[in-house]
Structure formats: structure tokens, C-alpha cells
LUMKEKE-826247 format. One record per atom (N, C-alpha, C, CB): atom name; residue number from 1; x, y, z. Coordinates in steps of 0.001 Angstrom, whole numbers. Atoms other than C-alpha are relative to their C-alpha. Glycine has a CB too. Layout:
% LUMKEKE-826247
CA, NUM, X, Y, Z;
...
This chain:
% LUMKEKE-826247
N, 1, 759, -1154, -235;
CA, 1, -52, 41, 173;
C, 1, 1025, 1287, -152;
CB, 1, -708, -113, 1474;
N, 2, -531, -1097, 10;
CA, 2, 1129, 3521, -959;
C, 2, -1055, 851, 406;
CB, 2, 606, 282, -1163;
N, 3, 1019, -1034, -463;
CA, 3, -431, 6518, 890;
C, 3, 1010, 1277, -165;
CB, 3, -680, -279, 1719;
N, 4, -698, -1418, 251;
CA, 4, 487, 10151, -117;
C, 4, -902, 1046, 895;
CB, 4, -8, 472, -1796;
N, 5, 373, -1222, -620;
CA, 5, -57, 13227, 2086;
C, 5, 578, 1268, -192;
CB, 5, 71, -158, 1145;
N, 6, -681, -1062, -166;
CA, 6, 520, 16617, 1446;
C, 6, 819, 578, 1169;
CB, 6, -724, 675, -261;
N, 7, -691, -581, -1206;
CA, 7, 3035, 18526, 3565;
C, 7, -941, 874, 807;
CB, 7, 1241, 844, -422;
N, 8, 1097, -695, -654;
CA, 8, 304, 21084, 4504;
C, 8, -910, -595, 898;
CB, 8, -722, 489, -862;
N, 9, 985, 765, -616;
CA, 9, -1834, 18425, 5716;
C, 9, 520, -941, 1246;
CB, 9, -623, -827, -1095;
N, 10, -565, 1024, -920;
CA, 10, 564, 16566, 7894;
C, 10, -295, 291, 1529;
CB, 10, 1548, -78, -224;
N, 11, 415, -543, -1415;
CA, 11, -9, 18762, 11162;
C, 11, -1209, -633, 499;
CB, 11, -260, 1528, -1;
N, 12, 1457, 282, -204;
CA, 12, -3715, 18094, 10800;
C, 12, -218, -1411, 236;
CB, 12, -838, 428, -1173;
N, 13, 117, 1437, 10;
CA, 13, -3275, 14451, 10269;
C, 13, 533, -441, 1472;
CB, 13, 881, -675, -1278;
N, 14, -448, 518, -1355;
CA, 14, -1407, 14000, 13593;
C, 14, -980, 224, 828;
CB, 14, 1212, 574, 559;
N, 15, 762, -524, -1100;
CA, 15, -3718, 16044, 15485;
C, 15, -1294, -925, 95;
CB, 15, -356, 1584, -232;
N, 16, 1123, 878, 148;
CA, 16, -6674, 13880, 14078;
C, 16, 98, -1377, 653;
CB, 16, -240, -174, -1388;
N, 17, -423, 1477, -468;
CA, 17, -5080, 10506, 14726;
C, 17, 138, 101, 1486;
CB, 17, 1472, -565, -681;
N, 18, -404, -123, -1509;
CA, 18, -3718, 11649, 18138;
C, 18, -1108, -26, 938;
CB, 18, 739, 1278, 276;
N, 19, 1178, -291, -872;
CA, 19, -7164, 12330, 19486;
C, 19, -913, -1121, 89;
CB, 19, -758, 1173, -477;
N, 20, 925, 1138, 58;
CA, 20, -8686, 9122, 18578;
C, 20, 241, -1131, 995;
CB, 20, 42, -562, -1340;
N, 21, 119, 853, -1289;
CA, 21, -9617, 6560, 21397;
C, 21, 299, -1444, -613;
CB, 21, -1619, 115, 815;
N, 22, -241, 1311, 534;
CA, 22, -8061, 3269, 20385;
C, 22, 896, -1023, 1051;
CB, 22, 775, 235, -1412;
N, 23, -626, 1091, -652;
CA, 23, -6745, 35, 22067;
C, 23, 960, -985, -710;
CB, 23, -990, -710, 502;
N, 24, -1026, 812, 406;
CA, 24, -3895, -2425, 21476;
C, 24, 779, -29, -1279;
CB, 24, -436, -1026, 110;
N, 25, -818, -214, 1303;
CA, 25, -2580, -3062, 17780;
C, 25, -612, 1201, -632;
CB, 25, -37, -1294, -1046;
N, 26, 633, -1086, 662;
CA, 26, -4966, -315, 16425;
C, 26, 1048, 1335, 702;
CB, 26, -1885, 40, 400;
N, 27, -673, -1055, -849;
CA, 27, -3204, 2170, 19163;
C, 27, 1417, -72, -366;
CB, 27, -194, -206, 1578;
N, 28, -1581, 144, 314;
CA, 28, 243, 770, 18441;
C, 28, 436, 506, -1406;
CB, 28, 452, -1571, 78;
N, 29, -329, 46, 1377;
CA, 29, -39, 1056, 14581;
C, 29, -219, 1434, -235;
CB, 29, -852, -1023, -924;
N, 30, 248, -1558, 321;
CA, 30, -1651, 4718, 14888;
C, 30, 1157, 754, 720;
CB, 30, -1561, 590, 588;
N, 31, -1175, -685, -440;
CA, 31, 1398, 5718, 17076;
C, 31, 1102, -53, -899;
CB, 31, 417, -480, 1212;
N, 32, -1059, 181, 954;
CA, 32, 3859, 4164, 14707;
C, 32, -236, 1032, -1336;
CB, 32, 15, -1617, -432;
N, 33, 202, -872, 1490;
CA, 33, 2101, 6199, 11680;
C, 33, 108, 1671, 607;
CB, 33, -1934, -386, -924;
N, 34, -233, -1232, -534;
CA, 34, 2105, 9379, 13979;
C, 34, 1487, 401, -19;
CB, 34, -533, 18, 1328;
N, 35, -1401, -68, 44;
CA, 35, 5809, 8907, 14401;
C, 35, 641, 272, -1429;
CB, 35, 500, -1258, 550;
N, 36, -232, -236, 1476;
CA, 36, 6175, 8558, 10661;
C, 36, -491, 1568, -656;
CB, 36, -862, -1225, -763;
N, 37, 352, -1210, 356;
CA, 37, 4278, 11691, 10088;
C, 37, 700, 1196, 578;
CB, 37, -1234, 67, 224;
N, 38, -877, -1012, -673;
CA, 38, 6216, 13621, 12611;
C, 38, 1438, 201, -634;
CB, 38, 174, -422, 1470;
N, 39, -1381, 98, 819;
CA, 39, 9469, 12710, 10740;
C, 39, -88, 737, -1248;
CB, 39, 409, -1499, -379;
N, 40, 241, -715, 1350;
CA, 40, 7963, 14041, 7506;
C, 40, -200, 1451, 262;
CB, 40, -1278, -572, -788;
N, 41, 233, -1337, -422;
CA, 41, 6596, 17095, 9259;
C, 41, 1200, 661, 461;
CB, 41, -977, 44, 1016;
N, 42, -1381, -525, -187;
CA, 42, 10093, 17797, 10646;
C, 42, 921, 513, -1221;
CB, 42, 716, -1062, 636;
N, 43, -814, -258, 1227;
CA, 43, 11732, 17562, 7264;
C, 43, -705, 1147, -754;
CB, 43, 138, -1335, -940;
N, 44, 742, -872, 528;
CA, 44, 8954, 19682, 5899;
C, 44, 422, 1517, 672;
CB, 44, -1457, -486, 205;
N, 45, -529, -1035, -770;
CA, 45, 9843, 22319, 8543;
C, 45, 1237, 583, -428;
CB, 45, 152, -415, 1234;
N, 46, -1147, -117, 656;
CA, 46, 13279, 22248, 7492;
C, 46, 188, 630, -1419;
CB, 46, 405, -1151, -14;
N, 47, -168, -711, 1471;
CA, 47, 12807, 22823, 3822;
C, 47, -777, 1262, -133;
CB, 47, -510, -958, -1210;
N, 48, 645, -1308, -82;
CA, 48, 10347, 25609, 4833;
C, 48, 912, 1182, 374;
CB, 48, -1088, -81, 985;
N, 49, -937, -820, -552;
CA, 49, 13177, 27315, 6597;
C, 49, 1005, 275, -1102;
CB, 49, 604, -607, 1240;
N, 50, -977, -301, 1028;
CA, 50, 15588, 26885, 3845;
C, 50, -534, 679, -1193;
CB, 50, 647, -1195, -420;
N, 51, 681, -890, 886;
CA, 51, 12962, 28304, 1286;
C, 51, -4, 1461, 383;
CB, 51, -1338, -439, -132;
N, 52, -82, -1258, -631;
CA, 52, 12678, 31375, 3687;
C, 52, 1361, 721, -155;
CB, 52, -310, -183, 1405;
N, 53, -1591, -351, -75;
CA, 53, 16560, 31605, 3842;
C, 53, 271, 630, -1720;
CB, 53, 1136, -1747, 443;
N, 54, -261, -133, 1364;
CA, 54, 16407, 31448, -164;
C, 54, -552, 1372, -497;
CB, 54, -607, -1181, -756;
N, 55, 811, -1095, 432;
CA, 55, 13706, 34132, -753;
C, 55, 53, 1285, 882;
CB, 55, -1375, -476, -81;
N, 56, -54, -1088, -725;
CA, 56, 14303, 36466, 2155;
C, 56, 1289, 853, 168;
CB, 56, -413, -381, 1110;
N, 57, -743, -647, -481;
CA, 57, 16463, 39186, 3006;
C, 57, 791, -707, 1287;
CB, 57, -689, 1084, 182;
N, 58, -545, 792, -1107;
CA, 58, 19092, 37717, 5791;
C, 58, 621, 1082, 973;
CB, 58, 1121, -1125, -528;
N, 59, -580, -905, -859;
CA, 59, 20170, 39419, 8959;
C, 59, 1537, -401, 208;
CB, 59, -811, 33, 1321;
N, 60, -1302, 2, -365;
CA, 60, 23757, 39403, 10408;
C, 60, 431, -1472, 325;
CB, 60, 195, 951, 1149;
N, 61, -251, 1236, -319;
CA, 61, 23218, 35880, 11723;
C, 61, -376, -1022, -1063;
CB, 61, -608, -234, 1176;
N, 62, 330, 438, 1223;
CA, 62, 22050, 34843, 8171;
C, 62, -1256, -882, 76;
CB, 62, 1139, -680, -585;
N, 63, 1678, 654, -81;
CA, 63, 18239, 34017, 9383;
C, 63, -746, 1091, -870;
CB, 63, -830, -76, 1867;
N, 64, 970, -921, 711;
CA, 64, 15513, 35532, 7406;
C, 64, -438, 1140, 780;
CB, 64, -1205, -715, -416;
N, 65, 565, -1077, -735;
CA, 65, 14505, 39101, 8364;
C, 65, -1443, 37, -58;
CB, 65, 512, 1228, -445;
N, 66, 1594, -344, -118;
CA, 66, 10927, 40191, 9536;
C, 66, -62, 1649, -323;
CB, 66, -694, -391, 1761;
N, 67, 307, -1450, 206;
CA, 67, 9361, 43366, 8665;
C, 67, -1358, 158, 618;
CB, 67, 20, 465, -1570;
N, 68, 1218, -299, -616;
CA, 68, 6157, 45068, 10348;
C, 68, 52, -588, 1549;
CB, 68, -1200, -631, -896;
N, 69, -219, 565, -1419;
CA, 69, 7292, 44237, 14065;
C, 69, -222, -1480, -198;
CB, 69, -1044, 638, 1176;
N, 70, -86, 1476, -169;
CA, 70, 8059, 40721, 13309;
C, 70, -1222, -956, -641;
CB, 70, 65, -234, 1542;
N, 71, 1376, 677, 525;
CA, 71, 4620, 39870, 11548;
C, 71, 170, -625, -1365;
CB, 71, -1222, 1100, -129;
N, 72, -187, 406, 1416;
CA, 72, 5961, 39496, 7972;
C, 72, 1232, -362, -283;
CB, 72, -328, 950, -903;
N, 73, -1438, 138, 377;
CA, 73, 9134, 38063, 6341;
C, 73, 183, 1029, -879;
CB, 73, 420, -1332, -616;
N, 74, -405, -1013, 874;
CA, 74, 11128, 40476, 4422;
C, 74, 333, -690, -1386;
CB, 74, 1220, 790, 613;
N, 75, 25, 648, 1334;
CA, 75, 10787, 38782, 876;
C, 75, 683, 815, -979;
CB, 75, -1385, -263, -475;
N, 76, -656, -877, 1004;
CA, 76, 12899, 39853, -2064;
C, 76, -1011, -82, -1157;
CB, 76, 1558, -491, -431;
N, 77, 1170, 174, 1087;
CA, 77, 10172, 38605, -4644;
C, 77, -1140, -587, 477;
CB, 77, 372, -830, -1160;
N, 78, 1271, 858, -592;
CA, 78, 6690, 37762, -3446;
C, 78, -401, -932, -891;
CB, 78, -1272, 815, 327;
N, 79, 510, 847, 1018;
CA, 79, 5539, 36197, -6680;
C, 79, 1103, -1283, 121;
CB, 79, -64, 831, -1567;
N, 80, -720, 1044, -89;
CA, 80, 8500, 33871, -6683;
C, 80, -177, -997, 1267;
CB, 80, 1224, 487, -110;
N, 81, -195, 564, -1289;
CA, 81, 8356, 33103, -3103;
C, 81, -1345, -649, 85;
CB, 81, 379, 1050, 1203;
N, 82, 1513, 594, -368;
CA, 82, 4477, 32527, -3062;
C, 82, 72, -1367, -967;
CB, 82, -1526, 1240, -498;
N, 83, -122, 1017, 820;
CA, 83, 5043, 30095, -6078;
C, 83, 653, -1363, 621;
CB, 83, 737, 515, -1091;
N, 84, -692, 1131, -700;
CA, 84, 7799, 28033, -4380;
C, 84, -487, -497, 1214;
CB, 84, 1253, 314, 263;
N, 85, 753, 307, -1184;
CA, 85, 5778, 28186, -1164;
C, 85, -1002, -1078, -76;
CB, 85, -644, 1133, 418;
N, 86, 1212, 753, 487;
CA, 86, 2707, 26773, -2777;
C, 86, 608, -1574, -234;
CB, 86, -672, 761, -1529;
N, 87, -613, 1426, 325;
CA, 87, 4713, 23940, -4521;
C, 87, 305, -760, 1023;
CB, 87, 1177, 23, -719;
N, 88, -572, 473, -1113;
CA, 88, 6461, 23064, -1356;
C, 88, -1370, -613, 1145;
CB, 88, 984, 1332, 596;
N, 89, 1134, 218, -936;
CA, 89, 3096, 23004, 715;
C, 89, -906, -1204, -608;
CB, 89, -888, 1423, 179;
N, 90, 659, 939, 673;
CA, 90, 1385, 20911, -1910;
C, 90, 778, -1495, -328;
CB, 90, -387, 705, -1205;
N, 91, -937, 1027, 186;
CA, 91, 4321, 18442, -2397;
C, 91, -624, -1251, 926;
CB, 91, 1559, 530, 451;
N, 92, 554, 1089, -659;
CA, 92, 3151, 15026, -1258;
C, 92, 1095, -1058, 591;
CB, 92, -936, -658, -982;
N, 93, -1003, 823, -445;
CA, 93, 4981, 12875, 1178;
C, 93, -564, -1707, 86;
CB, 93, 473, 652, 1475;
N, 94, 297, 1245, 417;
CA, 94, 4905, 9136, 348;
C, 94, 236, -960, 1380;
CB, 94, 939, -369, -1320;
N, 95, -22, 1090, -884;
CA, 95, 4078, 6213, 3014;
C, 95, -218, -1053, -685;
CB, 95, -848, 53, 1026;
N, 96, 356, 1322, 707;
CA, 96, 4690, 2784, 1608;
C, 96, 421, -1426, 564;
CB, 96, 592, 78, -1326;
N, 97, -63, 1568, -426;
CA, 97, 4737, -985, 2049;
C, 97, 1185, -247, 1012;
CB, 97, 259, -1015, -1379;
N, 98, -1068, 389, -722;
CA, 98, 7568, -2847, 3360;
C, 98, -330, -369, 1518;
CB, 98, 973, 1062, -107;
N, 99, 516, -117, -1381;
CA, 99, 7640, -2628, 7237;
C, 99, -1157, 537, 228;
CB, 99, 749, 640, 743;
N, 100, 1003, -706, -224;
CA, 100, 4906, -350, 7102;
C, 100, -1242, -560, -430;
CB, 100, 207, 1116, -479;
N, 101, 1241, 403, 623;
CA, 101, 2398, -2338, 5225;
C, 101, -993, -163, 1023;
CB, 101, 132, -1241, -791;
N, 102, 1159, 298, -925;
CA, 102, 600, -3722, 8317;
C, 102, -339, 1185, 713;
CB, 102, 288, -1109, 999;
N, 103, 323, -1216, -443;
CA, 103, 628, -336, 9934;
C, 103, -1084, 851, -908;
CB, 103, 1266, 680, 135;
N, 104, 909, -507, 799;
CA, 104, -977, 1274, 6919;
C, 104, -1312, -578, -185;
CB, 104, 516, 89, -1048;
N, 105, 1216, 908, 142;
CA, 105, -3701, -1413, 6593;
C, 105, -682, 277, 1193;
CB, 105, 287, -1567, -169;
N, 106, 654, -133, -1250;
CA, 106, -4466, -959, 10264;
C, 106, -518, 1319, 18;
CB, 106, 868, -267, 1162;
N, 107, 409, -1427, 106;
CA, 107, -4612, 2991, 10009;
C, 107, -1135, 26, -1029;
CB, 107, 1236, 973, -440;
N, 108, 1253, -172, 1194;
CA, 108, -6886, 2667, 6775;
C, 108, -1125, -622, 858;
CB, 108, 244, -975, -1709;
N, 109, 1082, 668, -748;
CA, 109, -9101, 350, 8874;
C, 109, -570, 596, 1115;
CB, 109, 387, -1156, 420;
N, 110, 684, -1018, -1055;
CA, 110, -9302, 2762, 11653;
C, 110, -861, 1181, -461;
CB, 110, 1078, 653, 808;
N, 111, 866, -1343, 231;
CA, 111, -10331, 5544, 9698;
C, 111, -1210, -436, -879;
CB, 111, 909, 1279, -822;
N, 112, 1029, 395, 760;
CA, 112, -12722, 3734, 7331;
C, 112, -1100, -540, 796;
CB, 112, 432, -896, -932;
N, 113, 1330, 557, -720;
CA, 113, -14688, 2110, 10147;
C, 113, -135, 975, 1171;
CB, 113, 108, -1694, 575;
N, 114, -46, -872, -1211;
CA, 114, -14299, 4961, 12547;
C, 114, -1745, 517, 144;
CB, 114, 1263, 1450, -291;
N, 115, 1457, -503, 13;
CA, 115, -17670, 6047, 14019;
C, 115, -173, 1176, 762;
CB, 115, -966, -998, 528;
N, 116, -66, -1303, -823;
CA, 116, -16691, 9265, 15724;
C, 116, -670, 1009, -1014;
CB, 116, 1653, 476, 469;
N, 117, 561, -1246, 587;
CA, 117, -18697, 12365, 14545;
C, 117, 1010, 955, -132;
CB, 117, -1097, 581, 784;
N, 118, -1057, -1028, 324;
CA, 118, -16452, 14776, 12894;
C, 118, -837, 1445, -281;
CB, 118, 948, -529, -1425;
N, 119, 405, -1436, 306;
CA, 119, -17058, 18714, 12667;
C, 119, 1173, 761, -419;
CB, 119, -650, 713, 1214;
N, 120, -703, -949, 326;
CA, 120, -15481, 21582, 11022;
C, 120, 1286, -492, -606;
CB, 120, 132, 801, 1055;
N, 121, -1347, 370, 663;
CA, 121, -11720, 21241, 10090;
C, 121, 455, -1486, 169;
CB, 121, 1131, 902, 600;
N, 122, -175, 1357, -54;
CA, 122, -11601, 17882, 11589;
C, 122, -761, -865, -1047;
CB, 122, -344, -387, 1288;
N, 123, 757, 733, 1141;
CA, 123, -14201, 16742, 9179;
C, 123, 583, -125, -1487;
CB, 123, -1298, 694, -148;
N, 124, -760, -229, 1242;
CA, 124, -12280, 18189, 6063;
C, 124, 1483, -894, 397;
CB, 124, 224, 1862, -325;
N, 125, -1226, 602, -362;
CA, 125, -9088, 16447, 7649;
C, 125, -176, -1433, -259;
CB, 125, 399, 284, 1429;
N, 126, 582, 1454, 161;
CA, 126, -10845, 13047, 8093;
C, 126, -281, -349, -1482;
CB, 126, -1400, -163, 830;
N, 127, 638, 325, 1455;
CA, 127, -12496, 13176, 4484;
C, 127, 1509, -126, -811;
CB, 127, -1225, 1466, -721;
N, 128, -1075, 147, 828;
CA, 128, -8882, 13857, 3155;
C, 128, 888, -1211, 393;
CB, 128, 748, 1245, -1;
N, 129, -642, 1236, -446;
CA, 129, -7347, 11201, 4975;
C, 129, -594, -1269, -579;
CB, 129, -60, -79, 1469;
N, 130, 816, 1258, 316;
CA, 130, -10023, 8516, 4043;
C, 130, 340, 58, -1734;
CB, 130, -1929, 140, 536;
N, 131, -193, 8, 1432;
CA, 131, -9465, 9719, 374;
C, 131, 1378, -684, -182;
CB, 131, -65, 1495, -643;
N, 132, -1268, 470, 259;
CA, 132, -5757, 9184, 469;
C, 132, 297, -1618, 268;
CB, 132, 878, 852, 822;
N, 133, -150, 1327, -357;
CA, 133, -6011, 5728, 2082;
C, 133, -838, -844, -891;
CB, 133, -325, -202, 1406;
N, 134, 765, 712, 866;
CA, 134, -8823, 4624, -218;
C, 134, 710, -123, -1429;
CB, 134, -1350, 658, -70;
N, 135, -609, 9, 1422;
CA, 135, -6769, 5750, -3323;
C, 135, 1345, -560, 401;
CB, 135, 86, 1554, -834;
N, 136, -1202, 296, -211;
CA, 136, -3539, 4381, -1855;
C, 136, -57, -1572, -857;
CB, 136, 373, 88, 1693;
N, 137, -81, 1440, 870;
CA, 137, -2165, 1507, -4299;
C, 137, 429, -927, 831;
CB, 137, 983, -59, -1260;
N, 138, -835, 1263, -412;
CA, 138, -1486, -1859, -3064;
C, 138, 957, -606, -771;
CB, 138, -757, -995, 241;
N, 139, -1141, 463, 628;
CA, 139, 1641, -3154, -3682;
C, 139, -119, -1567, -418;
CB, 139, 1173, 262, 944;
């Protein structure tokens, strides 16, 4: 099974899965998947920082400068930055078979058979995750 999740959805996926009440194997596999998501999220954060360094004016420490009392980045070219940032946010992270095969199948089962009522942003995240797992190609 191969599951793809966009960078911008990683944190939401972690939060949604973290708050599910599960036991035994389901809880263990959920925790393994959350750890895999967290690794991808950490990598995404590092790539985002590099993107900022590439597109912003830098301070004396080599860090991206901010403007307007630290509320905005001091970007050199907003259009180029926006394009690259959107590309990074929409880039998909791949979770696939091998040792993860059982974990992915369990998480798919958890999601598709969950009887929790979802609202608002959680409902959107739940729908997205179900789609990603339903569309995940079997190896």
C-alpha cells in the first residue's frame, strides 16, 4: 500500500489521529504512523526554513529578516516566493509498504470504520485522509 499526504496536511493528520481513542494493535499502529508523520513534518519544516532563507533578506546571523514588528518576512520577490511556497506545501509525502504495510492497513481500517462524529476542520481532514487511504495503491 502507498499513501500520499501533502506537506500542509501533515500536522492536521497528526492531531486527528492523536485524539482517537484506540486500544491494542490499533493504538500501536496509530502511534507508529504518527511518528512517521512527525518525521515528515520535521523535514517539511526544515525545507520551509531553507525556502525562507532563499527568498528573504538575511540578518547578520544568516536568518531571514522580518518586517512590520516581526509579523511578516522580508521577502525579495513575493511572486517567486509564493510560487515556491505553494509548491512545497502541496508536495506529497509518501508512506509505503515494506515494514509499514501492516501499519498502513491498520490505520486505513481505523479511518474507514471510525464511528466518531467529525465537525469543521476535523471533518475536512478526516475526509482527506480517507481519500488518501482509499486511493492508496496496493503493492
